[in-house]
N, C-alpha and C positions, 0 to 999 in steps of 0.2 A: 388398536381398538377404536371404534367409532366415538367421536366427540359427543354425538347425540345421545349415546347410552349414558354417559356420565352427567350430561345436562339433565336428562330425564330423572336420574337418581336424585340430583340436587332438588329438582322440582317436587318429587315425592316427599323428600325429607321436610322441605319448608312448608309445603301445603299441609303436611301432618301437624306441624307446629301451629299453623293457622287454625286447624281444627281444634287443637288443644286449647288455644286462647279463646276461641269462640265458645267452646264447650264450658270453659270456666266462667265466662261471662253469663251464659244462660243459667248455669247452676246457681249463680249469685244474684239472680234477677230480683229476689226479695230480701237480700241481705242489707240491713241498715247501714248506711254510710259507705257502701261498696262503690268503687270507681272502676268502670270497665276499661279494658285494654284493647288495642288493635295492633296487628302485625304490619310492619313496613318492610317490603322486599326491595332488594337492589340487585343489579346484575353483577356477576363476578368479572374477573379479568378476561379480556378478549385476546385470542391468539392472533398475532400479527402475521399475515401471509405476505403482504406487499406493503412497503412503507410508502407514504405520500412523497411526491416529488414536486418541486416548484417549476414554474414556467421559465422558458428560456427563449432565445431568438428563433430556434428551430421548431419547437413544439410547446403546447400548453402543459399546465400542471396536471397531475393525476392524484386522485384521492387514495388513501390507504385502504387496503382490503383486510378486514378483521372479522373473526368468527367468535361469537360469544361462547362461553364455557359453562353456562348455567346460571342459577339464581342463588342468592344467599339472604339470610335474615339480617336486615339492617337495624331494626329496633322493634321492641314491643313497647309501644307508647301508651301511657295511662291517660285516660280522659278525666280531667278534674272538673268537668261541667257540673253545675248544680243539679242535685236530685230533687224530686218532688217532695213536698212536705206532707207528712202523715200526722194528723192531729191525734194525740193520745189522751190529753187531759191530765197527764201526770206532771206535777210541777217540777220534777227532777229530770224529765226528758227534755233535752236541749238540742237545738238545731242552729248551725251557723248559717245565716242568710248572707252569703257572699264568700269572700276568700278567708282562708285561715284553717287552723286545726286546734282541737283541744289538746292540752298537754297532760300526759300521764306519767307518773313516776314508776319506773321499773327498776327497783334497786337503786343503783347509783346513776343510772342513765335515764334519759327522757325518751318517750315514744309519743307519737302523734296520731290522732284519729279524727275522722269526721263523724263517727258514730257516737251520738250523745245519749245513749240509753243508760243513764246513771241512776244511782240510788244511794241513800245514806245507810252506812252499816251500823252495827251495834255501838261502835265507838263514836258515832257522829261524823265520820269522814265520808265525803262524797267519792264513790268508787264506781268503776266500770264493771260490767258483768264478770270479767276475769279477776276482779279484786284490786286492780291497779288504781292508785289514788289520783284523783283529779287535782291539778296544780293551779295555783292562783297567787294572789297577793294579800297581805295584811293591809289595813287602811289606817291612815293617820286621823287626827282629830277633824281634819277638813274633808275626809272621805276620799283622799287621794292614795293611790298605791304607794307602798313603801317597802324597801328591802327587796330581797330575792324571793324566789318561788317558795311557797309553803303548801302543805296539804290543805285543800279546802275542807273546812269542818264547821259544824254548828257550835263548837266550843266557844263560849263567850267570856272565858276567863281572861283573855288578853285584849279585850276591847279597849279602844282609846277614844274618849275617856272611859274609865272603868264603870261598870254598872253600880247604881246605888244598892245598898244592902237590901236583900230580900226580893229584888226584882229578877224575874225569870222570863225566859223566852217562851212565848205561847204559840207563835206561828211564824212562817217565813215565806218569802217569794223571791224569785230570781228575775231581775230586770233585763232589758235588752242590752244594757251596758255590762252585764255579767255580775253586777253586785247582788249579793245575797242580803236582802233587807228583812230584818226581824221585827216582829211586833211583840212588845214585851208587856208584862203584867201591869206596868204603870201607864199603859196606853200610848207609849212613845215608840216610834219607829226608829231603828238604828241600823246602819250598814255594818255587817259583820265582816265580810271579806269580798274579794272580787275574783272571778274566774279569769284565768289567763288564756290568750289566744296567740298561737304562733303562726308566722308567715315565712315563706321561703322565696328566694329569688328564682329558683327553678324547682317547683314542686314535682315536676315530672322526673327529676333526678332522685327522688326519695326511694328507699328500698322498702318493699313490702315485707312484713315480719309475721303475718297471720293475725287473726282476730281483728281484721280491718284496721290494722295499725301500720304505721310507717316509722322509719328512723332516718336520720341524716345519712347522706352518703358523700363521697368526695365531690360529686357534681351538683348536689342540691343546694349548696350554700349553708351557712349556719342559720339556725332558727332565729328569727327576729321576733322577740317576745314583746307582748303588749297586752292591751285590754280590748274587748269588743268595741267596734266602732271607731277605733283609733287608726289613722292612716288608711291603708287598704283593707284592713281587717273588717269582716262582716259583723253585724250585730247578732245577738242571740234571740231565738224564739223559744220561750218556755212552753211546755205542754205539747211539743211537736218533735218529730224525728225526721231526719233526711233519709229518704229511701234511696235505693240503688239507682244509678243513672243509666242502667242498661236499657237500651232500646231494642226490644225483642224483634221488631220488624227488621231492623238493620242487622241484628245478629243472625236471624234465619236466612237473610240474603247472603251474609258472609258464609254461612254454613253451606249454601248451595254453591257459591263461588269456590270455596275450598274443596268441596266434593268434586266438582267438575274439573278444577285444576289438577286434582290428584288423578282423576280418571284420564285426563288428556296426557299427563306425563307418563302414566302407565302405558298408554297407547304408543308413546314415543319409544319406550323401552321395548315393547313388543315388536314394533316395526324394525327397530335397530337389530333385534335378535333375528328377525327374518332375513334381513340383509346379510348379517354375518353367516347365517345358515347357507345362503346362496353362495357366499364367497368360499365357505368350506367345501361346498359340493360342486364348485365350478369345474373341477377336473373330471367329474363323473361322466 
């Protein structure tokens, strides 16, 4: 059978994947915290017809003769570029300006997201739209993070130092450093807790798990936990959300490229079929 027939089939298959990825990007153009992806193609193994030879006293060297056998999908790479900020005015809507991910507790494991559309539930816990609790740190008397991750909450029972008797929380705000600062009935401001931010050596290695969330993989590296503004972690913007980083002009261009690539490979298959038809009927 003709090599071009199978090369065309591989082109159809992989350009269909490009269409799938592009379609998913366009569908999530308005999804908060969504990160677009792009396909990376590479050629497959080439068939060696003639090996290369070195030069000698009688004649010069010759190059090898190889014929490619089609295309394959090398990677579907995620673009973690910063999305635009959309001001909402809601104090619990948070955006990371820079690198990093919010940490959410999903049972015994942690998942990570750039979508900061949070709210406090009836128990006073800061939660994502799917109910997963946002993670952070308790603070010591100096306002520094202490211990492991905890559920971010407006519960003031464990403040250090404890509240004076009869003092209650009246309002709160979230700062760029992730600290939730409460205003209390004695007109004193106190830090309640601090939101955690995770960073990774290779964020492109994270696995997508839906709901614009990610989890660690074998190639992402372990989560490097810290607080906003520490190291390479970005600061928080309260009252704003990070929109999708999908570039519709680029996606529509990719859509055209995928469509034309699919059509061109289909034409290769059609032409190969015509050649095979001529071979079958050569004795006629």
